[in-house]
N, C-alpha and C positions, 0 to 999 in steps of 0.2 A: 504494500500500500504506500502510495506516495504522500507527501506532506499536504498536498492540496485536496486530498480525498474528502476530508472533513468539510472544507469549504464548499465543495461541489454538492455534498449531501445536504448541507445546511441550506444552500440556495434553493434546492429543489423541494425539500420536505418540511420546512419549519414555517408554520403560520401562527399568528396570535389571534385571539378572539377579543379584540378591544384593547384598550390601554391598561386596564386593571388586571387582566387575566395573564398570569405568567405562562410562557410557552414551555412545554416539556418535550423532551426527545428521548425515545427509548434507546438504550445502550446495551449492547451485549459485549462482554469481554471475558477472555480466559485469564484466570489468575492462578497463582500457585496454590496448591492444596493447603499448605500451611497458613496462608492468608485467609482462605475460606474458613478453615477451622477456627482461627482466631476471631473472625467476624461472627461466626455462629456462636461461639462461647460468649462474646461480648453481648450479643443480642439476648441470649438466655439470661444473662446477669443484669441486663438493662432493658426491661420490657417496654419502656417508652420509646425505644429505638427500633427500627426495622432495617432490612437490608438496603432499602432505597435511601433512607436517611443517612446511613453509614457511608454508602458510596458517594452520595452527594456532598456530604461533609468532607470526606477524604479528598475529593476532587477540588472542592473550593479551597481547602487547606493547601494543597499542592500548587494550585494556580496562584493563590495569594503569595505564598512563600517564594514563588519564582517570578514575581514581578508583574502579574496581571493587574492592569489598572482599571478593569471594569468595576463600576460601582456596585452592581448586583453581586458580583463575586465577593467583593470585600464585605458587603452587608451580610451575605450568607455565612462567610467565615466568622465574622464577629458575633453574629447571632448564636452560632453553635458554641463559641467559646464561653459565652456568658449565660447560656440557658440554664435555668434552675431545674434540678431533677424533680419529677412528679412523684408524689408519695401516694 
């Protein structure tokens, strides 16, 4: 896969439904089994998290830490940092 593959997919498939509705993109990825087991264990121990929230948070963290300047990415990253656990 070349570097521009994501841009081509984004241009063709992503639409938003008005200004207030965030756009979601389905993502499929292969990850090492050790990461999968770690994620599964984390979700079992933190029932207010699910696989989608974990992956979204991890991606936002990675992008933020590597210089992504998108405001939405920064907001997502900071929201996950300061979220209070539900009891």
